N, C-alpha and C positions, 0 to 999 in steps of 0.2 A: 320606041320612045327615046326622045333626046336625052342627053346626059344632064340636062337641066330640068328634068321632070319635077325635082323637089321644089322648083320655083313656082310651079303651077298651083292655082288655088285647088281646093278639093273637087269643086265641081268640074273644073278644066280637066283634072286628072281622070275623073270618072268617064268623061267624054272620050278622052285619050285611050283609056283602057278598053272601052267598048269597041274601038276601031282596031286594036291590036290583035294579033294571034300570039299564041304561046310559042315563042321562038328561042327564049333564053333558058339556060339550065343553071341551077344552083345545087350544090351538094355540100353536105356538112357531115361530120362524124359526131355521134352522140353516144352517151352511155346507155347501156342496155335497159336500165330502169326508166330513163327519159324516153326512149323509143316506145316502150310498152305503154307508158302514160300518154304519150301523144297518140298512139294508135287506138287506145281505148277512148280517149276524148274525141278523136275523129269519128269512131263508130258511133258514140253517143250523139254526135252532131249529124250523123247520117251522110257523111262525106268521106272521100278516101284521104288517106294520110298526106299525100302531096297537096291536095287543095286545102286541107286544114292547116298545114304548116305555112303554105304560102299566104293564105288569108291572114293568119295571125301574125306572121313576120311583117306583112304589108301594113296592117293596122298598127303594130308597134312602130313602124318606121314613120307612118303619118302622124301618130302621136308625138313622137320625138321631134319631128320637123315642126309641127304646130307649136310645140312648147318653146321653141327657139324664136318664134315669131312674136312672142309676147314677153313683156317685162312686168314683173310683179314686184311692187314696193308696198310696204306696210309701215304703220307707226310714224316715227319721227322722219324716216326717209320720204314717205309720202307727204308729210307736212312740209318739209323743205322743198321738195319738187314743185308742189302746187303754189307755195309761196314765191318761188323763183318765177313761175309762169305768170303770177299776178303782178310781179314788178315790171315796170315799164321804163327802163333807164333811157336816158337821152342818148342818141347815137354819138359815138366817138369818131375821130378822124378815120380810124381803120374801117369802121362800119360804113361811114359815108363813101369812102374810096371803093369798098366792095360793092355797095349798091350802084354806084356810077358805073363801075365795070360791068355790072349785071345789066344795067339799062342799055349799055352800048353792045351787048352781045347778041348775035343772031339766035333767035328762039323760033323753033318751029311750033306755032300755036295749034297745029293740027294734031300733034302728038298727044 
């Protein structure tokens, strides 16, 4: 897997994982009680400890990555945000200049 795997959508990542073999190794030290709990949970899940830990760590990683792709706003912040979206100010000189430069730039429409 490439070092940019975190940029893939979950569906793309599942497809990538299906093509890969287990070639990478991860190791960590844990406290004895943590190890016992993990081993017990893995047995309850009907899997080995390695599979249980890697699946749980992967799910936690995906949850964390996905949480950074969303922005959550509530209350007054949400009201201010949507109010700003609703405003349609007239373009100023800087905006007109920026759009003129954009219109002149080569853009690959196929992308």
